[in-house]
PASEBA-1860 file (N, C-alpha, C; in nm, 3 decimals):
! residues 158
1> MNGQYPRF> 0.082/-0.119/0.000/0.000/0.000/0.000/0.087/0.125/0.000 ~ 0.214/0.116/-0.010/0.312/0.224/-0.020/0.296/0.336/0.082 ~ 0.258/0.305/0.204/0.254/0.400/0.313/0.137/0.496/0.313 ~ 0.042/0.481/0.224/-0.073/0.570/0.221/-0.189/0.511/0.300 ~ -0.271/0.599/0.351/-0.391/0.555/0.421/-0.490/0.498/0.322 ~ -0.571/0.401/0.366/-0.677/0.351/0.279/-0.773/0.466/0.243 ~ -0.827/0.458/0.124/-0.921/0.559/0.077/-1.039/0.490/0.012 ~ -1.149/0.563/0.000/-1.262/0.512/-0.075/-1.227/0.509/-0.222
9> KNSYFYEE> -1.279/0.410/-0.293/-1.264/0.405/-0.437/-1.370/0.496/-0.499 ~ -1.353/0.527/-0.626/-1.451/0.611/-0.695/-1.583/0.539/-0.718 ~ -1.577/0.409/-0.742/-1.699/0.331/-0.766/-1.681/0.191/-0.710 ~ -1.795/0.128/-0.682/-1.795/-0.006/-0.624/-1.895/-0.093/-0.698 ~ -1.861/-0.221/-0.711/-1.956/-0.319/-0.759/-2.051/-0.351/-0.643 ~ -2.169/-0.400/-0.674/-2.268/-0.433/-0.571/-2.210/-0.532/-0.470 ~ -2.133/-0.629/-0.518/-2.074/-0.729/-0.429/-1.979/-0.664/-0.328 ~ -1.907/-0.561/-0.372/-1.818/-0.490/-0.281/-1.897/-0.409/-0.178
17> LTEHFLLT> -2.006/-0.350/-0.222/-2.090/-0.275/-0.128/-2.144/-0.367/-0.020 ~ -2.193/-0.486/-0.060/-2.248/-0.578/0.040/-2.138/-0.633/0.130 ~ -2.020/-0.654/0.077/-1.909/-0.707/0.158/-1.863/-0.606/0.263 ~ -1.855/-0.480/0.227/-1.796/-0.381/0.317/-1.894/-0.289/0.387 ~ -2.014/-0.271/0.332/-2.104/-0.168/0.384/-2.243/-0.219/0.421 ~ -2.262/-0.349/0.424/-2.389/-0.406/0.466/-2.395/-0.404/0.618 ~ -2.499/-0.344/0.672/-2.516/-0.335/0.817/-2.568/-0.468/0.872 ~ -2.508/-0.515/0.979/-2.556/-0.636/1.046/-2.683/-0.602/1.124
25> TAELEFVR> -2.751/-0.702/1.171/-2.870/-0.681/1.253/-2.836/-0.598/1.376 ~ -2.726/-0.629/1.442/-2.685/-0.554/1.561/-2.649/-0.410/1.526 ~ -2.582/-0.390/1.413/-2.548/-0.254/1.371/-2.674/-0.174/1.338 ~ -2.770/-0.239/1.272/-2.897/-0.172/1.242/-2.968/-0.130/1.370 ~ -2.968/-0.216/1.470/-3.033/-0.184/1.597/-2.963/-0.064/1.662 ~ -2.831/-0.064/1.658/-2.753/0.048/1.713/-2.786/0.177/1.639 ~ -2.784/0.174/1.507/-2.810/0.292/1.425/-2.952/0.344/1.447 ~ -3.046/0.254/1.455/-3.186/0.294/1.473/-3.214/0.353/1.610
33> SCSGNANR> -3.119/0.340/1.703/-3.137/0.402/1.834/-3.118/0.553/1.826 ~ -3.066/0.603/1.716/-3.049/0.747/1.696/-3.180/0.808/1.648 ~ -3.201/0.933/1.684/-3.324/1.000/1.638/-3.296/1.077/1.510 ~ -3.389/1.069/1.416/-3.378/1.144/1.291/-3.307/1.066/1.182 ~ -3.362/1.071/1.062/-3.306/0.996/0.950/-3.165/1.041/0.911 ~ -3.139/1.173/0.915/-3.006/1.222/0.881/-2.903/1.171/0.982 ~ -2.939/1.169/1.111/-2.849/1.117/1.214/-2.825/0.968/1.195 ~ -2.929/0.893/1.164/-2.914/0.749/1.143/-2.823/0.720/1.024
41> QGIAILLK> -2.846/0.791/0.913/-2.760/0.768/0.797/-2.617/0.811/0.828 ~ -2.600/0.923/0.895/-2.466/0.971/0.928/-2.389/0.876/1.017 ~ -2.451/0.829/1.125/-2.380/0.739/1.216/-2.351/0.605/1.148 ~ -2.442/0.559/1.062/-2.419/0.433/0.990/-2.300/0.446/0.896 ~ -2.288/0.558/0.827/-2.177/0.579/0.735/-2.047/0.595/0.812 ~ -2.051/0.665/0.925/-1.931/0.677/1.008/-1.885/0.540/1.058 ~ -1.980/0.459/1.102/-1.949/0.324/1.151/-1.884/0.239/1.042 ~ -1.949/0.232/0.926/-1.896/0.147/0.819/-1.769/0.207/0.759
49> GLEYLGYF> -1.760/0.340/0.758/-1.638/0.405/0.710/-1.519/0.372/0.799 ~ -1.541/0.374/0.930/-1.435/0.338/1.024/-1.389/0.194/1.002 ~ -1.484/0.103/0.986/-1.449/-0.037/0.964/-1.373/-0.055/0.833 ~ -1.411/0.017/0.730/-1.351/0.002/0.597/-1.214/0.070/0.588 ~ -1.205/0.194/0.639/-1.082/0.272/0.625/-0.984/0.252/0.739 ~ -1.037/0.223/0.858/-0.952/0.218/0.977/-0.946/0.353/1.046 ~ -1.019/0.450/0.996/-1.032/0.582/1.057/-1.165/0.641/1.010 ~ -1.212/0.744/1.081/-1.338/0.806/1.042/-1.316/0.892/0.917
57> PENLQQVP> -1.413/0.893/0.827/-1.402/0.985/0.713/-1.395/1.129/0.761 ~ -1.323/1.213/0.687/-1.308/1.353/0.725/-1.438/1.430/0.711 ~ -1.523/1.387/0.620/-1.657/1.443/0.606/-1.741/1.344/0.526 ~ -1.872/1.357/0.537/-1.960/1.259/0.472/-1.965/1.277/0.321 ~ -1.932/1.396/0.273/-1.932/1.417/0.129/-1.811/1.351/0.062 ~ -1.711/1.313/0.139/-1.596/1.240/0.088/-1.633/1.095/0.056 ~ -1.741/1.049/0.117/-1.789/0.912/0.096/-1.861/0.907/-0.039 ~ -1.824/0.814/-0.126/-1.887/0.808/-0.258/-2.040/0.795/-0.250
65> PSIRSFVG> -2.110/0.857/-0.344/-2.257/0.851/-0.346/-2.311/0.708/-0.345 ~ -2.241/0.615/-0.409/-2.290/0.476/-0.413/-2.295/0.417/-0.273 ~ -2.200/0.450/-0.187/-2.200/0.401/-0.048/-2.310/0.470/0.030 ~ -2.320/0.601/0.018/-2.424/0.676/0.091/-2.562/0.624/0.054 ~ -2.583/0.597/-0.074/-2.713/0.545/-0.120/-2.737/0.404/-0.068 ~ -2.634/0.318/-0.075/-2.647/0.180/-0.029/-2.683/0.175/0.120 ~ -2.615/0.256/0.200/-2.643/0.260/0.343/-2.782/0.318/0.367 ~ -2.817/0.424/0.297/-2.948/0.485/0.313/-3.062/0.390/0.280
73> KQLGLLTD> -3.047/0.310/0.176/-3.152/0.215/0.138/-3.173/0.110/0.248 ~ -3.066/0.072/0.316/-3.080/-0.024/0.426/-3.161/0.034/0.541 ~ -3.163/0.166/0.549/-3.238/0.235/0.655/-3.376/0.278/0.606 ~ -3.410/0.240/0.484/-3.542/0.274/0.430/-3.552/0.417/0.379 ~ -3.439/0.480/0.350/-3.440/0.618/0.301/-3.447/0.620/0.149 ~ -3.523/0.713/0.097/-3.538/0.726/-0.048/-3.436/0.821/-0.107 ~ -3.381/0.910/-0.024/-3.281/1.007/-0.072/-3.164/1.011/0.024 ~ -3.053/1.065/-0.025/-2.932/1.083/0.055/-2.951/1.205/0.146
81> LTNQYPWE> -2.942/1.185/0.276/-2.961/1.293/0.372/-2.831/1.338/0.438 ~ -2.717/1.294/0.386/-2.591/1.325/0.453/-2.563/1.475/0.458 ~ -2.617/1.552/0.363/-2.595/1.697/0.368/-2.670/1.761/0.485 ~ -2.763/1.688/0.546/-2.837/1.739/0.662/-2.776/1.692/0.795 ~ -2.673/1.607/0.788/-2.610/1.557/0.911/-2.538/1.672/0.981 ~ -2.557/1.687/1.113/-2.497/1.800/1.186/-2.347/1.778/1.212 ~ -2.266/1.794/1.109/-2.123/1.764/1.115/-2.050/1.849/1.218 ~ -2.078/1.976/1.223/-2.009/2.067/1.315/-2.090/2.083/1.444
89> SSTRERHL> -2.108/1.974/1.516/-2.190/1.981/1.637/-2.146/1.877/1.738 ~ -2.203/1.887/1.857/-2.176/1.788/1.960/-2.240/1.654/1.924 ~ -2.340/1.655/1.835/-2.402/1.529/1.791/-2.298/1.439/1.727 ~ -2.219/1.494/1.637/-2.115/1.415/1.570/-2.015/1.360/1.672 ~ -1.970/1.442/1.765/-1.875/1.396/1.867/-1.936/1.284/1.950 ~ -2.063/1.297/1.985/-2.131/1.191/2.060/-2.140/1.063/1.977 ~ -2.171/1.076/1.848/-2.178/0.958/1.761/-2.041/0.890/1.750 ~ -1.936/0.968/1.735/-1.802/0.908/1.727/-1.770/0.831/1.855
97> AQIREVTG> -1.803/0.889/1.970/-1.778/0.822/2.099/-1.862/0.694/2.111 ~ -1.988/0.700/2.068/-2.073/0.581/2.073/-2.018/0.470/1.983 ~ -1.971/0.506/1.866/-1.915/0.407/1.774/-1.791/0.343/1.835 ~ -1.704/0.425/1.892/-1.583/0.370/1.956/-1.621/0.275/2.069 ~ -1.723/0.313/2.145/-1.764/0.230/2.259/-1.817/0.095/2.214 ~ -1.906/0.094/2.116/-1.968/-0.033/2.077/-1.878/-0.121/1.993 ~ -1.777/-0.062/1.928/-1.687/-0.143/1.845/-1.558/-0.180/1.915 ~ -1.521/-0.104/2.019/-1.394/-0.129/2.086/-1.278/-0.057/2.021
105> WRSMTSQD> -1.303/0.023/1.917/-1.195/0.100/1.854/-1.154/0.211/1.948 ~ -1.027/0.246/1.943/-0.977/0.354/2.028/-0.862/0.424/1.959 ~ -0.828/0.540/2.008/-0.715/0.614/1.953/-0.586/0.543/1.990 ~ -0.489/0.552/1.902/-0.359/0.491/1.928/-0.290/0.570/2.039 ~ -0.233/0.498/2.134/-0.160/0.560/2.245/-0.011/0.556/2.218 ~ 0.066/0.628/2.299/0.212/0.624/2.283/0.265/0.484/2.312 ~ 0.201/0.411/2.404/0.242/0.273/2.431/0.220/0.185/2.307 ~ 0.105/0.204/2.238/0.080/0.128/2.115/0.190/0.156/2.014
113> KQELDSGY> 0.229/0.283/2.001/0.332/0.321/1.906/0.464/0.255/1.942 ~ 0.497/0.253/2.070/0.621/0.188/2.113/0.619/0.039/2.082 ~ 0.505/-0.026/2.106/0.493/-0.168/2.076/0.507/-0.195/1.927 ~ 0.449/-0.108/1.844/0.466/-0.123/1.699/0.611/-0.105/1.659 ~ 0.677/-0.002/1.715/0.817/0.021/1.683/0.904/-0.097/1.723 ~ 0.878/-0.155/1.841/0.960/-0.267/1.886/0.930/-0.393/1.805 ~ 0.807/-0.406/1.760/0.770/-0.523/1.682/0.817/-0.517/1.537 ~ 0.827/-0.396/1.482/0.865/-0.381/1.342/1.003/-0.322/1.323
121> GRKGPSRL> 1.069/-0.286/1.432/1.200/-0.223/1.418/1.185/-0.078/1.376 ~ 1.294/-0.015/1.343/1.293/0.128/1.311/1.224/0.157/1.178 ~ 1.202/0.057/1.095/1.135/0.079/0.966/0.986/0.051/0.975 ~ 0.935/0.038/1.098/0.796/0.000/1.119/0.696/0.098/1.062 ~ 0.572/0.051/1.046/0.468/0.133/0.987/0.405/0.232/1.083 ~ 0.465/0.249/1.203/0.399/0.333/1.301/0.428/0.481/1.281 ~ 0.515/0.517/1.186/0.537/0.658/1.159/0.417/0.710/1.080 ~ 0.339/0.794/1.144/0.214/0.839/1.086/0.225/0.984/1.040
129> PAGRNCWT> 0.161/1.018/0.930/0.161/1.158/0.887/0.104/1.247/0.997 ~ 0.162/1.363/1.012/0.117/1.456/1.115/-0.030/1.493/1.094 ~ -0.102/1.503/1.205/-0.240/1.548/1.199/-0.342/1.442/1.162 ~ -0.299/1.319/1.139/-0.394/1.215/1.097/-0.429/1.129/1.217 ~ -0.556/1.098/1.232/-0.599/1.007/1.338/-0.570/0.866/1.295 ~ -0.517/0.787/1.383/-0.495/0.646/1.356/-0.573/0.569/1.461 ~ -0.636/0.463/1.420/-0.720/0.387/1.511/-0.670/0.244/1.519 ~ -0.672/0.190/1.640/-0.641/0.049/1.657/-0.766/-0.019/1.709
137> VPVSGFSN> -0.774/-0.147/1.690/-0.893/-0.217/1.738/-0.852/-0.348/1.804 ~ -0.842/-0.350/1.937/-0.805/-0.472/2.004/-0.916/-0.575/1.997 ~ -1.039/-0.531/2.001/-1.157/-0.617/1.994/-1.259/-0.542/1.912 ~ -1.319/-0.607/1.813/-1.419/-0.534/1.737/-1.539/-0.622/1.713 ~ -1.647/-0.560/1.677/-1.768/-0.631/1.644/-1.876/-0.606/1.745 ~ -1.993/-0.646/1.711/-2.109/-0.628/1.797/-2.151/-0.762/1.853 ~ -2.194/-0.761/1.976/-2.258/-0.880/2.031/-2.404/-0.874/1.991 ~ -2.477/-0.977/2.021/-2.621/-0.974/1.996/-2.679/-0.864/2.085
145> CGSSCRRK> -2.742/-0.766/2.025/-2.791/-0.651/2.101/-2.917/-0.686/2.179 ~ -2.914/-0.652/2.304/-3.034/-0.659/2.385/-3.087/-0.517/2.394 ~ -3.077/-0.457/2.512/-3.124/-0.320/2.525/-3.022/-0.221/2.472 ~ -2.895/-0.261/2.466/-2.793/-0.175/2.408/-2.686/-0.262/2.345 ~ -2.613/-0.205/2.251/-2.508/-0.281/2.184/-2.380/-0.277/2.267 ~ -2.314/-0.388/2.273/-2.188/-0.398/2.346/-2.086/-0.467/2.255 ~ -1.959/-0.431/2.272/-1.857/-0.496/2.190/-1.839/-0.639/2.237 ~ -1.795/-0.725/2.145/-1.770/-0.865/2.181/-1.658/-0.874/2.280
153> QNSSVS> -1.669/-0.965/2.370/-1.559/-0.991/2.463/-1.479/-1.106/2.408 ~ -1.348/-1.094/2.414/-1.259/-1.196/2.362/-1.175/-1.245/2.479 ~ -1.183/-1.371/2.510/-1.115/-1.423/2.629/-0.964/-1.416/2.617 ~ -0.910/-1.403/2.495/-0.765/-1.396/2.478/-0.713/-1.256/2.502 ~ -0.801/-1.157/2.514/-0.757/-1.019/2.539/-0.773/-0.992/2.687 ~ -0.665/-0.945/2.751/-0.673/-0.918/2.895/-0.709/-0.776/2.924
END
């Protein structure tokens, strides 16, 4: 990948959309807990974008229309509402925190960076471009949702 961050492609085949952007039952339950169609579509795209890219998209308009439409159709939306998502608000920050909580994703710490450096040597991939968020995921996925979604517990992770 020559040291670049993953990016969205310009277009996707239907099979690729279903492989990378199909919401699971648990993810749908999580997304539907949000109020308002624009919020539901926004949080769903942020969730699937994080899983696909390894970081949150910088804005929803960066996400190709085919993905926005595919996610919207899963939510029963007839049109793309991402332009109505409150990007510059506490709603977005709350959604990002909720996504991190239910998936187990977290910001990379200095200890994580040290472990990467020691594992890969001085040529390791932990040298990150300045200003870019990098996310690690020790445990990811959704458990079967009851009243709220919780990340899967993995007995091998202490």
